[in-house]
C-alpha positions as CSV (number, residue, x, y, z in Angstrom):
1,X,196.6,43.3,141.8
2,X,195.4,39.8,142.5
3,X,191.9,39.1,143.8
4,X,191.6,36.3,146.2
5,X,188.4,34.3,146.4
6,X,187.0,34.2,150.0
7,X,187.5,30.8,151.5
8,X,183.8,30.3,152.1
9,X,182.9,30.6,148.4
10,X,184.8,27.4,147.6
11,X,182.3,24.5,147.4
12,X,184.8,21.9,148.6
13,X,185.5,23.9,151.8
14,X,181.7,24.4,152.4
15,X,181.3,20.6,152.1
16,X,184.0,20.1,154.6
17,X,182.2,22.5,157.0
18,X,178.9,20.8,156.4
19,X,180.4,17.3,157.0
20,X,182.1,18.5,160.2
21,X,179.0,20.2,161.6
22,X,176.8,17.2,160.6
23,X,179.2,14.8,162.4
24,X,179.2,17.0,165.5
25,X,175.4,17.6,165.7
26,X,174.4,14.2,164.5
27,X,176.9,12.5,166.9
28,X,175.7,14.4,169.9
29,X,172.1,13.6,169.2
30,X,172.9,10.0,168.6
31,X,174.8,9.8,171.9
32,X,171.7,11.3,173.6
33,X,169.7,8.5,172.0
34,X,167.5,11.0,170.1
35,X,165.2,9.5,167.5
36,X,166.4,10.4,164.0
37,X,169.4,12.0,165.6
38,X,171.5,11.8,162.4
39,X,168.7,13.3,160.2
40,X,168.1,16.2,162.7
41,X,171.8,16.8,163.2
42,X,172.5,17.0,159.4
43,X,169.4,19.2,159.0
44,X,170.6,21.6,161.6
45,X,174.1,21.7,160.1
46,X,172.7,22.3,156.6
47,X,170.5,25.2,157.8
48,X,173.4,26.8,159.6
49,X,175.7,26.5,156.6
50,X,173.1,27.7,154.1
51,X,172.3,30.9,156.2
52,X,175.9,31.7,157.1
53,X,178.1,30.7,154.2
54,X,175.6,29.8,151.4
55,X,174.4,26.4,150.4
56,X,176.2,23.6,148.6
57,X,174.6,21.6,145.8
58,X,173.4,18.2,146.8
59,X,173.3,16.2,143.5
60,X,169.8,15.2,142.6
61,X,170.6,11.5,142.0
62,X,172.0,11.3,145.6
63,X,168.7,12.6,147.0
64,X,166.6,10.3,144.8
65,X,168.7,7.3,145.9
66,X,168.3,8.3,149.6
67,X,164.5,8.4,149.0
68,X,164.8,4.9,147.5
69,X,166.6,3.7,150.7
70,X,163.7,5.1,152.8
71,X,161.2,3.5,150.5
72,X,162.9,0.1,151.2
73,X,162.9,0.9,154.9
74,X,159.1,1.5,154.7
75,X,158.6,-1.7,152.6
76,X,160.6,-3.7,155.2
77,X,158.0,-2.7,157.8
78,X,155.0,-3.4,155.5
79,X,154.9,-7.1,156.4
80,X,151.6,-9.0,155.7
81,X,150.3,-8.3,159.2
82,X,150.7,-4.5,158.6
83,X,149.0,-4.8,155.2
84,X,146.2,-6.8,156.7
85,X,145.8,-4.0,159.3
86,X,145.5,-1.3,156.6
87,X,142.9,-3.3,154.6
88,X,140.8,-4.2,157.7
89,X,140.8,-0.6,158.9
90,X,140.9,1.3,155.7
91,X,138.0,3.7,156.7
92,X,140.1,4.8,159.7
93,X,143.3,5.4,157.6
94,X,141.4,7.3,154.9
95,X,139.2,9.3,157.3
96,X,142.1,10.5,159.4
97,X,144.1,11.6,156.4
98,X,141.1,13.3,154.7
99,X,140.7,15.4,157.9
100,X,144.4,16.4,157.8
101,X,144.3,17.3,154.1
102,X,141.0,19.3,154.6
103,X,142.6,21.2,157.5
104,X,145.6,22.0,155.3
105,X,143.4,23.3,152.5
106,X,141.3,25.5,154.9
107,X,144.4,26.9,156.5
108,X,145.9,27.7,153.1
109,X,142.6,29.3,152.0
110,X,142.7,31.4,155.2
111,X,146.2,32.6,154.5
112,X,145.2,33.5,150.9
113,X,142.1,35.4,152.1
114,X,144.3,37.3,154.6
115,X,146.7,38.2,151.7
116,X,149.6,36.8,153.8
117,X,151.3,35.5,150.7
118,X,150.8,36.2,147.0
119,X,148.4,34.2,144.7
120,X,148.0,30.5,145.5
121,X,151.4,30.2,147.2
122,X,149.9,29.6,150.7
123,X,147.7,26.8,149.4
124,X,150.7,24.9,148.0
125,X,152.9,25.8,150.9
126,X,150.7,24.4,153.7
127,X,149.7,21.1,152.0
128,X,150.6,18.4,154.5
129,X,153.1,15.8,153.3
130,X,154.8,15.3,150.0
131,X,156.8,18.5,150.4
132,X,159.2,18.0,147.5
133,X,156.3,17.1,145.2
134,X,154.3,20.2,146.3
135,X,157.3,22.4,145.6
136,X,157.8,21.0,142.2
137,X,154.2,21.2,141.2
138,X,153.6,24.7,142.6
139,X,155.6,26.5,140.0
140,X,153.7,24.9,137.1
141,X,150.5,26.3,138.7
142,X,151.8,29.8,138.9
143,X,152.8,29.9,142.6
144,X,156.0,31.4,143.9
145,X,158.3,28.3,144.2
146,X,160.7,30.0,146.7
147,X,157.9,30.8,149.2
148,X,156.3,27.4,148.7
149,X,159.6,25.8,149.5
150,X,160.0,28.0,152.6
151,X,156.6,27.1,153.9
152,X,156.9,23.4,153.2
153,X,160.4,23.0,154.6
154,X,159.7,25.2,157.6
155,X,156.8,22.9,158.4
156,X,159.0,19.8,157.9
157,X,161.7,21.1,160.1
158,X,159.4,22.2,163.0
159,X,157.2,19.0,162.8
160,X,160.3,16.7,162.6
161,X,162.0,18.4,165.5
162,X,158.9,18.4,167.7
163,X,158.1,14.8,166.8
164,X,161.6,13.7,167.6
165,X,161.5,15.5,170.9
166,X,158.2,14.0,171.8
167,X,159.5,10.5,171.0
168,X,162.6,11.2,173.0
169,X,160.6,12.3,176.1
170,X,158.1,9.4,175.7
171,X,160.8,6.7,175.5
172,X,162.6,5.4,178.5
173,X,166.2,4.1,178.1
174,X,164.9,0.5,178.2
175,X,162.5,1.3,175.3
176,X,165.2,2.7,173.0
177,X,165.9,0.4,170.1
178,X,169.3,-1.3,170.3
179,X,171.6,0.2,167.7
180,X,174.0,-2.1,165.8
181,X,177.4,-2.4,167.5
182,X,179.0,-1.5,164.1
183,X,177.7,0.5,161.2
184,X,179.2,-2.1,158.9
185,X,177.1,-5.1,160.1
186,X,175.8,-7.2,157.3
187,X,173.8,-10.4,157.8
188,X,173.5,-11.7,154.3
189,X,175.3,-10.2,151.3
190,X,172.8,-11.7,148.8
191,X,169.9,-9.9,150.5
192,X,171.9,-6.6,150.7
193,X,172.8,-6.9,147.0
194,X,169.2,-7.6,146.0
195,X,168.0,-4.7,148.1
196,X,170.6,-2.5,146.5
197,X,169.6,-3.5,143.0
198,X,165.9,-2.6,143.8
199,X,167.0,0.8,145.2
200,X,169.2,1.5,142.2
201,X,166.5,0.6,139.7
202,X,163.9,2.7,141.6
203,X,166.2,5.7,141.7
204,X,167.2,5.5,138.0
205,X,163.5,5.2,136.9
206,X,162.5,8.1,139.2
207,X,165.3,10.3,137.9
208,X,164.8,9.3,134.3
209,X,161.1,10.1,134.3
210,X,161.3,13.0,136.8
211,X,158.7,11.5,139.2
212,X,158.0,13.5,142.3
213,X,159.3,11.5,145.3
214,X,159.5,8.6,142.8
215,X,162.5,7.0,144.4
216,X,160.6,6.4,147.6
217,X,157.3,5.4,146.0
218,X,158.8,3.0,143.4
219,X,161.1,1.3,146.0
220,X,158.2,1.1,148.5
221,X,155.7,-0.4,146.1
222,X,158.1,-2.8,144.5
223,X,159.7,-3.8,147.8
224,X,156.4,-4.5,149.4
225,X,155.1,-6.6,146.6
226,X,158.4,-8.6,146.2
227,X,158.6,-9.1,150.0
228,X,155.0,-10.3,150.2
229,X,155.6,-12.8,147.4
230,X,158.6,-14.1,149.2
231,X,161.0,-13.2,146.3
232,X,163.0,-10.6,148.3
233,X,164.3,-10.2,151.9
234,X,165.0,-6.5,152.4
235,X,168.3,-5.9,154.3
236,X,169.6,-2.4,154.9
237,X,173.1,-2.1,156.5
238,X,173.2,0.6,159.3
239,X,175.8,2.6,157.3
240,X,173.5,2.9,154.3
241,X,170.7,4.1,156.5
242,X,172.9,6.7,158.2
243,X,174.0,8.0,154.8
244,X,170.3,8.2,153.6
245,X,169.3,10.0,156.8
246,X,172.1,12.5,156.2
247,X,171.1,13.1,152.6
248,X,167.5,13.7,153.6
249,X,168.5,16.1,156.4
250,X,170.8,18.0,154.0
251,X,168.2,18.2,151.3
252,X,165.8,19.9,153.7
253,X,168.3,22.2,155.4
254,X,170.1,23.4,152.3
255,X,166.9,24.9,150.9
256,X,166.9,27.6,153.6
257,X,168.7,30.6,152.0
258,X,168.9,34.2,153.1
259,X,167.0,35.2,149.9
260,X,164.1,32.9,150.7
261,X,164.0,34.2,154.3
262,X,164.0,37.8,153.1
263,X,161.0,37.1,150.9
264,X,159.2,35.3,153.7
265,X,160.1,37.4,156.7
266,X,156.9,39.4,156.9
267,X,154.7,36.3,156.4
268,X,156.6,34.2,159.0
269,X,154.3,34.8,162.0
270,X,151.1,33.8,160.2
271,X,152.9,30.9,158.6
272,X,154.0,29.7,162.1
273,X,150.4,30.1,163.3
274,X,149.1,27.9,160.4
275,X,151.8,25.2,161.1
276,X,150.9,25.2,164.8
277,X,147.2,24.8,163.9
278,X,148.0,21.9,161.6
279,X,150.1,20.3,164.3
280,X,147.3,20.9,166.9
281,X,144.9,19.0,164.6
282,X,147.3,16.2,164.4
283,X,147.5,16.0,168.2
284,X,143.6,15.9,168.4
285,X,143.5,13.1,165.8
286,X,146.2,11.2,167.7
287,X,144.1,11.4,170.9
288,X,141.0,10.1,169.0
289,X,143.1,7.2,167.7
290,X,144.1,6.4,171.3
291,X,140.6,6.7,172.6
292,X,138.6,5.1,169.8
293,X,141.0,2.6,168.3
294,X,143.2,1.8,171.2
295,X,146.5,2.8,169.5
296,X,149.5,3.5,171.7
297,X,150.0,7.3,172.3
298,X,153.4,7.7,170.7
299,X,152.4,5.5,167.7
300,X,149.2,7.6,167.3
301,X,151.2,10.9,167.5
302,X,153.7,9.9,164.9
303,X,151.0,8.4,162.6
304,X,149.1,11.7,162.5
305,X,152.1,14.0,162.5
306,X,151.8,16.3,159.5
307,X,155.5,16.3,158.7
308,X,157.3,15.0,155.6
309,X,156.7,11.2,155.2
310,X,160.4,10.6,154.9
311,X,161.3,12.4,158.1
312,X,158.6,10.7,160.2
313,X,159.6,7.3,158.8
314,X,163.1,7.8,160.2
315,X,161.8,8.8,163.6
316,X,159.4,5.8,163.7
317,X,162.2,3.5,162.7
318,X,164.3,4.7,165.6
319,X,161.6,4.8,168.2
320,X,159.7,2.2,170.3
321,X,156.4,2.3,168.3
322,X,154.3,0.2,166.0
323,X,156.4,1.0,162.9
324,X,154.0,-0.7,160.5
325,X,151.0,1.3,161.7
326,X,152.9,4.6,161.5
327,X,154.3,3.9,158.1
328,X,151.0,2.7,156.8
329,X,149.2,5.9,157.9
330,X,152.0,8.1,156.5
331,X,152.0,6.1,153.3
332,X,148.2,6.5,152.8
333,X,148.4,10.3,153.4
334,X,151.5,10.6,151.1
335,X,149.7,8.9,148.2
336,X,146.5,10.9,148.8
337,X,148.4,14.2,148.9
338,X,150.4,13.2,145.8
339,X,147.2,12.1,143.9
340,X,144.6,14.6,145.2
341,X,146.7,17.5,146.5
342,X,147.2,19.3,143.2
343,X,143.5,19.0,142.3
344,X,142.3,20.1,145.7
345,X,144.7,23.1,145.7
346,X,143.7,24.1,142.2
347,X,140.0,23.9,143.1
348,X,140.5,26.0,146.3
349,X,142.4,28.5,144.3
350,X,139.5,29.0,141.9
């Protein structure tokens, strides 16, 4: 008697379903001129697939390379005027991000005191920014990696969706950045080739040395320096950006499995309260930026949004905002969380 394997257990067929759903959701959001439409559409498709049919495996090198593409996208916006702005107003950038990190630590401590989640899991799970790095580091500090991933990526999904919706509501049709008429547009093949080489080297080094978010950080730092010295002109074809957006969306959505949700179901209401509180603080800080520093409202909101840096970068790049300011603020927080997050979390745990 032959045993047939259910169709949905075949990885190739699941990939076909994922691609079809991503094309459908991403295409509809792009047509609606939604900021980060491709990223959000692919994220929604991946969550639906992971919960209904089981996840597919996104090769790690693909994810690292996608992070390197976003690192180059950030570096492209970090022109000398944007860098001068960061240096001239560094107390503002550091102060805002210290408040966000402190709020995250206090919310995590509150969740631990309420025994919402076991051990130090809540502290790692609520840390704002650097989601993939926090998930990787949490296990080595004795936290439940599955629940940390659930908290981190639930926050990323909610914050990304809300930020994209706010950007969509805030922009008029006239404000919407003009999309390239073809995804295959290339202005200078030499610049594209040089940018591709930078991304490849950054991705290989990050994968080789297992650096958390290394693809994005290495491409960002190297790209910014080379661009400032006049040795590199960063050019990213629209097709490459769309593929990177898709990979980032899939990497977030595919982490949501039924097993993780079963473990986290009882803690979900309190986790959502903590995420809402963190987003509320971001909104208050955005209002302070508008009031005290004269920053445009949408720029301030995206700059203080406690989502994943990679997701907010995509929204900023597809919205009518001061991209350099948003990316500088997110970059400062990302580096602070990456450098100080583990120490702060370990101290709070003790």
